[in-house]
Phi, psi and omega in degrees: 000138179291150183299313182296323179294318180295318180298314179297321179294318180295321178296320178294324178294320177297313180297317180294321179295319178294321180295329179269006181060026175266076191288329177295322176295319178299319177298317182299311183286325179294326178297321179292325177298318180299318181291314184291332180263009179059046174060050172295141182304323182295323180283327175297317178296322179296318179293319178298323176298318179295319176299316181298314182293332177271011176066027174262070190291317180296321181292319176298318180296319180297317180297316181294322182286343177282358175245168176267007187282343182299324180274343187257334187239127180299325181296316180296315181297317181296316181293321177297318179294321177298320177299316179294323177294322181294330178267002175079018179269078190290320182296314180292327177298317179295323176295321179294326182291343176115194186286224177071018179282331188288307184230092184297318182297318179294321179296317178296321179297321178296318178298316180298319181295316178297319180294321179296318178297321179295321180294323179294322178295316180291330180296333178288342179275351179129163183294331181291324178289333185276337190290328182241146178290154177291168180297322179295315179296323179294319178290324175297320177297319178297322177296318178296320179298317179293323178296319175299319179298320179296314180296322177297319178295331179270010176062033173253080189293327182296312179291324177301315179299319180297319182284329174298315179296322178297318178301318183288326179285331175286322182220097183296349177267007174281077187296331181300320178293316178299318181298317180295316181298321183279311185291328180270005177050052182273350181232151172283170179301318179296317179295325177297316180296318179297319180296315180299325179291337182273345187290133185277069178284153174274175182293338181256020182252028182299325184299318183282329173301312181294321181291319175300316180297320180293333181276349179286177181300142189267345190301320186257018178249022185302324185271348186238345190294320182295324176294318178300316182294317181292325175296323177292323185276336184296138182297152175286134178301136182292152175293153177305129184287137177291154179290123184273146177271159183300331182263019181293132180239021182293139178274148176295145185285069176213160180207169178298321182296317181293324178294322179294319180290337183281342185298307179295330179297315180299321179298318181291325177294320178296318179297322179291326177294324176296320180296329179287328184068219182268007185292128178273147184238131180269068179234162180291155182283344179283154181227189183251349176070028184250031186298322182265006183287138184294325178297318180293318179295324177294321175298320180294321177298319176301318181294319178299317179296316179299325182280358180084006178271070187294323180294317177294320177298315181297320180295319180293314179293328175296318178297320179297315181290334174292324178286321182214097185291350180254019179282081187292341182294337180259358184293318178302319178293319179297317180294321180294317179293321178295325177293318179297324182268001180058047177274077187294320182296315179296318178299320179296315182294317178297314180297318180297316180294318182295319180294323178292319187266331181229066184292343182261005181263142180294326182300326181296314182283334171298320178297321176296318178297322179294321178299314180291331174294321180292331180267009177062028174259079192290328180293318176295320180300313183292330177299313183281330171297319177297321178294322178296318180290332177289325179286323182214102182292348181263014178274097187296317184296328179292320178296318179295317177297323178300313179294319179298319182297320175293318183297324180293341175260012179061030177259081190293324182298312180292323177298316180297322179297317179295316180295320180298316179298317179297319179295326179287321183279329187233081187289343177273001181256127184266344184298322175300324178294320178297316179299317178295319179297321180292323177292319177295324178294322179292329178272008179064024174264076190290324178299317179292323177300316178300317180297317182289321178295320177295322178294319177297321179294325178293327178285318183221085184289349185259011180273119180295335179296320179297316179297321179297315181293325175294325176295317178299318180295317178296323177297318180290334176272006180062030174260078192290322178296318177296322179298316178299319180298315182292316180295320177296320176298320178298317179295326178289328181280336183293137175292158185299330185268002181276069188293320183296314179293322178296321180298315181296318180292323177295321177296316178300317178297322177298321178296321179294315177300320179296320179295329178274005181061031174264076190299313182300317180294321179296314180297320179297320179294317180294320181293322177295323176296319178294330176293330179275325181218085187286354186260020184262113181295325183295326179291320176297320178296319178296318178297317180296318181297321179295315176298324179297313180294329179285343180096005177271080193287325181297313179294323178298313181298318180300315181285329173300318179296320178297318180295317180291331175296329179273327181220085186295339185268014180279104185292321181299313182295320179297319180293318181289331174296318177299317179296318180296319179293320176296318178298322180294318179296315180300318181292322178294319180294319179295323179292320179294320180295324180291000000 
């Protein structure tokens, strides 16, 4: 057999073995290639790849280091660094990746400048050359991504975040970097928007721009998110149809399978149209054709949960899991919606299945903790939230649940510890700051609570919970006008379907009006709250007390009775009912005497 023919055959065998995941076979044939080609760098790299895929990381590293290509070729350097990362040798991995330790910001700026010049050069060759990053830029992005991973493993979150952003700016299709930044809440909402504006997308990359935007934080997208979602779901305009000949027998591009898959998509589009109402949208008629994509549906579920439409969110995530029961990206939203709706049976089944199939994942034990939270077994909940954080310290929802479980048992010190850890790990997440502020408020440390609430507002100024807590703090500080301002702001920020949160804020606003002796406004706030949640005895008691102070004793007595009918052991309401009845008798006697 001729030498060139044998070399070509061996290369095809290596490629075929890798495609079939037969990595030991790939190693066998790649080793022969290295010998037959007298250790050509390309064949050495092919063999190192086979070693890496067969999980022989040390052997691949030894092979790569026996050449001088690690310093000369980005591919060799990247693969050597990946091998070191896989064995957990982070310091040596950082050294292999190169310099830039002194001034990280300057190094990133140099990379960005070089990448921009390269894109301008490729842009002169035509739009097709401009749409995708070059191989060198792609490898530089991969090196930045790996560098961020190394810094994250060394618990240097600030530098990790910087290098993840650099990877994404070098290659906007480096989804792994975007996923880490978003899922680990490494950026605030404002920083996410600034980053998306910097990404060098091409003219035909609207779909990924919109999808990235939909995956960002939802609080400040109230006016644009529905347009983004509909643009993602709208079908792509068809290409111009070719002129058909009379004897054309081409079949239309449809099938039974595609029609079956389209049914749930159509339902979601109809639901989204209802959510839009009669509002007209100034967007282009072209779309991205991603209506049935799970990522898009998961973004819509997140938006529904954020909007307070928990039942619709739960139904959508249930449909997603029916289509793909292993779609773990939508499970946190599904579990949160099930908790809001108190779907204990579903939470139990989901947690049981996850623990059986993924016992080493933090999400599985987080689901168990959510189930125990729904059943008010807080000690069990905190145990499993703690197990989830031990398995994966970067699981943000587990840390928040861990803190909530302690807070529900009035164990403020442990709750504060969990919230502090979450605030340190996830600087783009404002909920740990809110949790700490609420604990300080409960401990009557109002100045520290004020500081933390203000910090949470700077991270996420559009969260109504922060405005509500600032209102409660102002009320306790007897700053009644400021309290009214914060509660009114919270009501303006709340989505229309968030009835439970609106009810609590309206009750708080009613108390402030009552303290200011603005009886009509207080009564209106309490009645509006009762319209949203008519089964709350405390709201009836507050309404009765306001009528009592106003001197409307008959209405006060009636509402006191309603409150006691719902909660007979309420000593305050019983005492005030007695006072109201005595005042009524006294007034009747005074009227008769007159």
